[in-house]
All heavy atoms as an XYZ file, in Angstrom:
494
protein
N       7.511     -8.969     -7.414
C       6.226     -9.299     -6.831
C       5.137     -8.793     -7.777
O       5.193     -7.666     -8.235
C       6.118     -8.632     -5.464
C       4.950     -9.109     -4.659
S       4.898     -8.421     -2.983
C       6.432     -9.017     -2.309
N       4.189     -9.646     -8.051
C       3.101     -9.287     -8.961
C       2.230     -8.195     -8.357
O       2.069     -8.116     -7.145
C       2.255    -10.520     -9.263
N       1.689     -7.359     -9.209
C       0.918     -6.217     -8.715
C      -0.314     -6.640     -7.916
O      -0.696     -5.953     -6.980
C       0.528     -5.303     -9.865
O      -0.332     -5.962    -10.763
N      -0.932     -7.777     -8.247
C      -2.091     -8.237     -7.475
C      -1.666     -8.589     -6.051
O      -2.362     -8.265     -5.088
C      -2.757     -9.450     -8.142
C      -4.027     -9.902     -7.431
C      -5.109     -8.819     -7.359
O      -5.251     -7.976     -8.233
N      -5.879     -8.831     -6.291
N      -0.503     -9.199     -5.901
C       0.016     -9.515     -4.571
C       0.290     -8.235     -3.794
O       0.006     -8.154     -2.594
C       1.306    -10.330     -4.669
O       1.064    -11.563     -5.283
N       0.839     -7.248     -4.463
C       1.121     -5.962     -3.808
C      -0.188     -5.310     -3.388
O      -0.291     -4.779     -2.271
C       1.942     -5.031     -4.728
C       2.097     -3.653     -4.110
C       3.303     -5.639     -5.030
N      -1.192     -5.365     -4.222
C      -2.503     -4.798     -3.853
C      -3.057     -5.475     -2.603
O      -3.610     -4.814     -1.730
C      -3.502     -4.951     -5.003
C      -3.347     -3.933     -6.084
C      -4.518     -4.021     -7.066
N      -4.197     -3.281     -8.250
C      -3.726     -3.807     -9.384
N      -3.559     -5.115     -9.492
N      -3.440     -3.048    -10.411
N      -2.914     -6.801     -2.532
C      -3.410     -7.537     -1.361
C      -2.660     -7.104     -0.099
O      -3.267     -6.929      0.955
C      -3.286     -9.038     -1.584
C      -4.245     -9.562     -2.617
C      -4.011    -11.023     -2.963
O      -2.940    -11.573     -2.740
N      -5.031    -11.654     -3.515
N      -1.356     -6.944     -0.216
C      -0.552     -6.492      0.914
C      -0.965     -5.078      1.317
O      -1.171     -4.781      2.497
C       0.952     -6.563      0.578
C       1.395     -8.023      0.481
C       1.784     -5.795      1.592
C       2.755     -8.213     -0.165
N      -1.101     -4.200      0.334
C      -1.496     -2.817      0.620
C      -2.865     -2.764      1.295
O      -3.063     -2.018      2.258
C      -1.513     -1.992     -0.670
C      -0.139     -1.731     -1.235
C      -0.188     -1.131     -2.625
O      -1.089     -1.427     -3.426
N       0.802     -0.302     -2.942
N      -3.807     -3.553      0.806
C      -5.143     -3.552      1.391
C      -5.114     -4.089      2.816
O      -5.774     -3.548      3.707
C      -6.129     -4.358      0.541
C      -7.567     -4.209      0.986
C      -8.054     -2.762      0.928
O      -7.998     -2.117     -0.114
N      -8.543     -2.236      2.051
N      -4.335     -5.146      3.051
C      -4.224     -5.701      4.404
C      -3.610     -4.684      5.357
O      -4.061     -4.543      6.504
C      -3.396     -6.991      4.375
N      -2.586     -3.969      4.897
C      -1.981     -2.929      5.722
C      -3.022     -1.860      6.061
O      -3.154     -1.446      7.214
C      -0.788     -2.293      5.000
C       0.471     -3.130      4.916
C       1.413     -2.584      3.851
C       1.168     -3.207      6.275
N      -3.741     -1.423      5.054
C      -4.765     -0.394      5.235
C      -5.839     -0.866      6.215
O      -6.253     -0.123      7.104
C      -5.382     -0.052      3.884
C      -6.160      1.209      3.850
C      -6.520      1.563      2.416
C      -6.987      2.998      2.353
N      -7.186      3.432      0.989
N      -6.273     -2.126      6.070
C      -7.297     -2.694      6.950
C      -6.832     -2.742      8.400
O      -7.651     -2.689      9.314
C      -7.681     -4.103      6.496
C      -8.430     -4.118      5.166
O      -8.889     -3.047      4.712
O      -8.545     -5.217      4.582
N      -5.527     -2.852      8.611
C      -4.975     -2.910      9.971
C      -4.559     -1.538     10.492
O      -3.969     -1.424     11.560
C      -3.804     -3.885     10.015
C      -4.233     -5.336      9.816
C      -3.117     -6.294     10.087
C      -3.564     -7.721      9.893
N      -4.399     -8.245     10.947
N      -4.847     -0.482      9.713
C      -4.594      0.870     10.186
C      -3.238      1.448      9.804
O      -2.831      2.468     10.350
N      -2.557      0.828      8.858
C      -1.269      1.333      8.386
C      -1.486      1.930      6.998
O      -2.240      1.393      6.197
C      -0.235      0.200      8.337
C       0.027     -0.385      9.698
C      -0.739     -1.434     10.170
C       1.015      0.137     10.504
C      -0.519     -1.962     11.434
C       1.248     -0.383     11.772
C       0.474     -1.442     12.239
N      -0.819      3.034      6.714
C      -1.074      3.752      5.465
C      -0.015      3.446      4.409
O       1.073      4.015      4.438
C      -1.118      5.257      5.734
C      -1.436      6.043      4.491
O      -1.765      5.489      3.450
N      -1.333      7.348      4.586
N      -0.361      2.569      3.441
C       0.583      2.277      2.364
C       0.451      3.239      1.188
O       1.056      3.044      0.139
C       0.165      0.868      1.931
C      -1.325      0.886      2.120
C      -1.544      1.739      3.368
N      -0.375      4.276      1.362
C      -0.683      5.151      0.234
C      -1.815      4.529     -0.561
O      -2.599      3.749     -0.035
N      -1.882      4.865     -1.819
C      -2.937      4.339     -2.686
C      -2.757      2.840     -2.890
O      -1.642      2.356     -3.052
C      -2.874      5.061     -4.038
C      -4.025      4.736     -4.950
C      -3.988      5.549     -6.229
O      -3.283      6.569     -6.289
O      -4.670      5.135     -7.172
N      -3.866      2.098     -2.871
C      -3.830      0.672     -3.162
C      -3.792      0.537     -4.679
O      -4.820      0.470     -5.343
C      -5.045     -0.064     -2.542
C      -5.021     -1.542     -2.898
C      -5.061      0.119     -1.034
N      -2.562      0.544     -5.208
C      -2.381      0.615     -6.655
C      -1.508     -0.502     -7.225
O      -1.258     -0.543     -8.427
C      -1.774      1.967     -7.036
C      -0.448      2.237     -6.336
O       0.069      1.351     -5.629
O       0.069      3.362     -6.493
N      -1.024     -1.389     -6.363
C      -0.198     -2.487     -6.853
C       1.252     -2.118     -7.099
O       2.017     -2.903     -7.632
N       1.650     -0.912     -6.686
C       3.030     -0.456     -6.882
C       3.776     -0.582     -5.561
O       3.338     -0.046     -4.541
C       3.069      1.003     -7.390
C       4.502      1.501     -7.482
C       2.371      1.104     -8.734
N       4.903     -1.288     -5.578
C       5.723     -1.481     -4.388
C       6.650     -0.284     -4.255
O       7.807     -0.313     -4.641
C       6.518     -2.783     -4.509
C       7.197     -3.179     -3.245
C       8.524     -3.028     -2.958
C       6.611     -3.769     -2.102
N       8.791     -3.483     -1.702
C       7.622     -3.949     -1.144
C       5.313     -4.142     -1.778
C       7.386     -4.514      0.094
C       5.090     -4.710     -0.540
C       6.117     -4.886      0.373
N       6.111      0.790     -3.689
C       6.873      2.030     -3.569
C       7.244      2.337     -2.131
O       7.030      1.538     -1.218
N       7.786      3.524     -1.939
C       8.306      3.900     -0.619
C       7.227      3.961      0.448
O       7.483      3.648      1.611
C       9.074      5.210     -0.694
C       8.245      6.393     -1.066
C       9.070      7.646     -1.161
N       8.209      8.739     -1.590
C       8.636      9.920     -1.860
N       9.909     10.196     -1.755
N       7.804     10.854     -2.238
N       6.002      4.356      0.110
C       4.926      4.400      1.106
C       4.549      2.995      1.576
O       4.296      2.778      2.763
C       3.689      5.110      0.554
C       3.917      6.585      0.342
O       4.746      7.202      0.999
N       3.192      7.160     -0.597
N       4.509      2.066      0.644
C       4.192      0.679      1.005
C       5.297      0.100      1.871
O       5.025     -0.532      2.895
C       3.989     -0.181     -0.265
O       2.902      0.373     -1.027
C       3.665     -1.622      0.088
N       6.525      0.327      1.493
C       7.664     -0.186      2.267
C       7.659      0.411      3.675
O       7.858     -0.308      4.665
C       8.995      0.088      1.538
C       9.049     -0.719      0.248
C      10.187     -0.245      2.441
C      10.175     -0.327     -0.690
N       7.404      1.704      3.784
C       7.352      2.355      5.099
C       6.234      1.761      5.950
O       6.419      1.531      7.154
C       7.170      3.859      4.938
N       5.081      1.502      5.346
C       3.958      0.913      6.081
C       4.294     -0.500      6.533
O       3.955     -0.903      7.653
C       2.698      0.918      5.220
N       4.968     -1.264      5.688
C       5.377     -2.626      6.054
C       6.343     -2.566      7.234
O       6.196     -3.320      8.209
C       6.020     -3.369      4.853
C       6.697     -4.659      5.306
C       4.978     -3.675      3.792
N       7.319     -1.674      7.177
C       8.293     -1.556      8.267
C       7.615     -1.156      9.578
O       7.945     -1.700     10.637
C       9.391     -0.548      7.913
C      10.361     -1.069      6.882
C      11.443     -0.033      6.614
C      12.455     -0.546      5.622
N      13.512      0.445      5.364
N       6.675     -0.231      9.527
C       5.961      0.179     10.728
C       5.133     -0.987     11.266
O       5.113     -1.248     12.474
C       5.077      1.391     10.434
C       4.322      1.973     11.625
C       5.280      2.397     12.744
C       3.484      3.160     11.172
N       4.452     -1.690     10.381
C       3.683     -2.873     10.791
C       4.599     -3.893     11.454
O       4.269     -4.447     12.511
C       2.972     -3.505      9.587
C       2.353     -4.836      9.911
C       1.159     -4.903     10.607
C       2.984     -6.014      9.542
C       0.596     -6.143     10.937
C       2.441     -7.245      9.862
C       1.236     -7.307     10.559
N       5.749     -4.159     10.849
C       6.688     -5.119     11.406
C       7.157     -4.693     12.798
O       7.182     -5.510     13.722
C       7.893     -5.297     10.474
C       7.539     -6.025      9.197
C       8.647     -5.970      8.166
O       9.340     -4.963      8.012
N       8.820     -7.065      7.437
N       7.508     -3.436     12.947
C       7.969     -2.924     14.235
C       6.897     -3.109     15.302
O       7.169     -3.623     16.392
C       8.347     -1.436     14.122
O       9.429     -1.315     13.190
C       8.763     -0.861     15.466
N       5.681     -2.725     14.985
C       4.584     -2.818     15.960
C       4.142     -4.256     16.207
O       3.468     -4.524     17.199
C       3.412     -1.966     15.509
C       3.785     -0.496     15.555
C       2.611      0.398     15.509
N       3.016      1.797     15.538
C       2.256      2.792     15.163
N       1.030      2.547     14.726
N       2.696      4.023     15.219
N       4.539     -5.169     15.308
C       4.192     -6.584     15.472
C       5.328     -7.384     16.092
O       5.241     -8.614     16.192
C       3.831     -7.185     14.101
O       2.700     -6.537     13.566
N       6.411     -6.702     16.468
C       7.536     -7.381     17.096
C       8.408     -8.153     16.116
O       9.124     -9.075     16.510
N       8.352     -7.754     14.856
C       9.150     -8.403     13.813
C      10.310     -7.496     13.418
O      10.292     -6.300     13.675
C       8.277     -8.676     12.580
C       7.056     -9.569     12.823
C       6.118     -9.501     11.632
C       7.511    -11.000     13.076
N      11.302     -8.081     12.766
C      12.427     -7.301     12.258
C      11.917     -6.371     11.156
O      11.375     -6.832     10.151
C      13.499     -8.232     11.708
C      14.682     -7.505     11.120
C      15.674     -8.495     10.541
C      16.782     -7.741      9.822
N      17.671     -8.660      9.120
N      12.093     -5.062     11.320
C      11.573     -4.111     10.328
C      12.488     -3.981      9.109
O      13.279     -3.064      8.996
C      11.486     -2.802     11.105
C      12.573     -2.920     12.123
C      12.648     -4.374     12.485
N      12.354     -4.944      8.187
C      13.205     -4.938      6.993
C      12.458     -4.533      5.722
O      13.049     -4.404      4.657
C      13.877     -6.290      6.798
C      12.901     -7.443      6.624
O      11.671     -7.194      6.542
O      13.359     -8.597      6.573
N      11.148     -4.349      5.821
C      10.369     -3.936      4.658
C      10.065     -5.045      3.673
O       9.518     -4.798      2.610
N      10.393     -6.284      4.055
C      10.148     -7.435      3.188
C       8.978     -8.236      3.761
O       8.959     -8.528      4.954
C      11.406     -8.332      3.104
C      11.122     -9.592      2.302
C      12.562     -7.554      2.516
N       8.029     -8.590      2.915
C       6.907     -9.404      3.370
C       7.262    -10.869      3.129
O       6.921    -11.466      2.115
C       5.588     -9.016      2.673
C       4.438     -9.876      3.192
C       5.282     -7.553      2.910
N       8.013    -11.408      4.089
C       8.379    -12.809      4.070
C       7.330    -13.618      4.821
O       6.261    -13.102      5.167
N       7.636    -14.885      5.110
C       6.647    -15.756      5.751
C       6.117    -15.242      7.089
O       4.910    -15.291      7.337
C       7.401    -17.069      5.940
C       8.479    -17.053      4.912
C       8.850    -15.607      4.741
N       6.979    -14.750      7.951
C       6.524    -14.271      9.273
C       5.657    -13.027      9.150
O       4.622    -12.907      9.817
C       7.713    -14.002     10.183
C       8.406    -15.272     10.618
C       9.557    -14.974     11.532
N      10.209    -16.230     11.900
C      11.399    -16.316     12.423
N      12.093    -15.217     12.665
N      11.914    -17.489     12.719
N       6.087    -12.091      8.330
C       5.299    -10.869      8.143
C       3.966    -11.189      7.496
O       2.925    -10.676      7.910
C       6.088     -9.839      7.303
O       7.292     -9.514      7.997
C       5.280     -8.575      7.065
N       3.983    -12.049      6.488
C       2.737    -12.411      5.809
C       1.765    -13.085      6.768
O       0.569    -12.783      6.765
C       3.028    -13.321      4.621
N       2.280    -13.977      7.613
C       1.418    -14.655      8.583
C       0.778    -13.647      9.517
O      -0.429    -13.689      9.773
C       2.228    -15.688      9.380
O       2.708    -16.694      8.468
C       1.380    -16.352     10.461
N       1.564    -12.706     10.022
C       1.032    -11.686     10.930
C       0.062    -10.753     10.203
O      -0.988    -10.399     10.739
C       2.179    -10.883     11.545
N       0.406    -10.377      8.983
C      -0.388     -9.405      8.230
C      -1.743     -9.976      7.834
O      -2.758     -9.289      7.886
C       0.373     -8.962      6.980
C      -0.235     -7.853      6.142
C      -0.451     -6.591      6.959
C       0.669     -7.558      4.950
N      -1.755    -11.251      7.454
C      -2.999    -11.859      6.966
C      -3.722    -12.687      8.007
O      -4.711    -13.343      7.693
C      -2.724    -12.667      5.696
C      -2.318    -11.796      4.542
C      -0.997    -11.748      4.119
C      -3.234    -10.998      3.894
C      -0.606    -10.937      3.067
C      -2.862    -10.175      2.833
C      -1.544    -10.143      2.422
N      -3.256    -12.651      9.257
C      -3.929    -13.393     10.329
C      -5.362    -12.879     10.473
O      -5.603    -11.689     10.548
C      -3.187    -13.218     11.641
N      -6.301    -13.806     10.462
C      -7.693    -13.427     10.609
C      -8.351    -12.934      9.345
O      -9.534    -12.615      9.351
N      -7.589    -12.884      8.260
C      -8.168    -12.409      6.991
C      -9.040    -13.495      6.381
O      -8.752    -14.683      6.489
C      -7.058    -12.025      6.017
N     -10.108    -13.063      5.749
C     -10.978    -14.015      5.046
C     -10.377    -14.347      3.697
O      -9.807    -13.483      3.045
C     -12.367    -13.418      4.832
C     -13.124    -13.229      6.103
C     -14.499    -12.729      5.816
N     -14.403    -11.511      4.979
C     -15.398    -10.735      4.678
N     -16.586    -11.021      5.126
N     -15.249     -9.667      3.939
N     -10.507    -15.570      3.316
C     -10.028    -15.991      1.999
C     -11.068    -15.654      0.949
O     -12.251    -15.885      1.140
C      -9.804    -17.499      1.967
C      -8.516    -17.901      2.571
C      -8.208    -19.253      2.040
N      -6.810    -19.283      1.713
C      -6.088    -20.356      1.681
N      -6.643    -21.517      1.923
N      -4.829    -20.312      1.384
N     -10.618    -15.104     -0.142
C     -11.500    -14.811     -1.267
C     -11.354    -15.913     -2.294
O     -10.252    -16.304     -2.624
C     -11.134    -13.460     -1.890
C     -11.224    -12.258     -0.953
C     -10.738    -11.030     -1.677
C     -12.633    -12.065     -0.468
N     -12.461    -16.433     -2.774
C     -12.343    -17.474     -3.799
C     -12.890    -17.021     -5.116
O     -13.455    -16.033     -5.283
C     -13.050    -18.748     -3.392
O     -13.968    -18.641     -2.386
């Protein structure tokens, strides 16, 4: 996963109140833990992977940047 994509995921997690650690573009244990917690609280399978369902839930209501 490209670091810009990871930064976007980290920022979205942070915006929703989950702590991925520093928004640095590194897919590390803090980011994975935050994804799993987000998935659990969103009623998704907590696998730590940002697939289509997790991405839809994570970015729901997000503004598009152009």
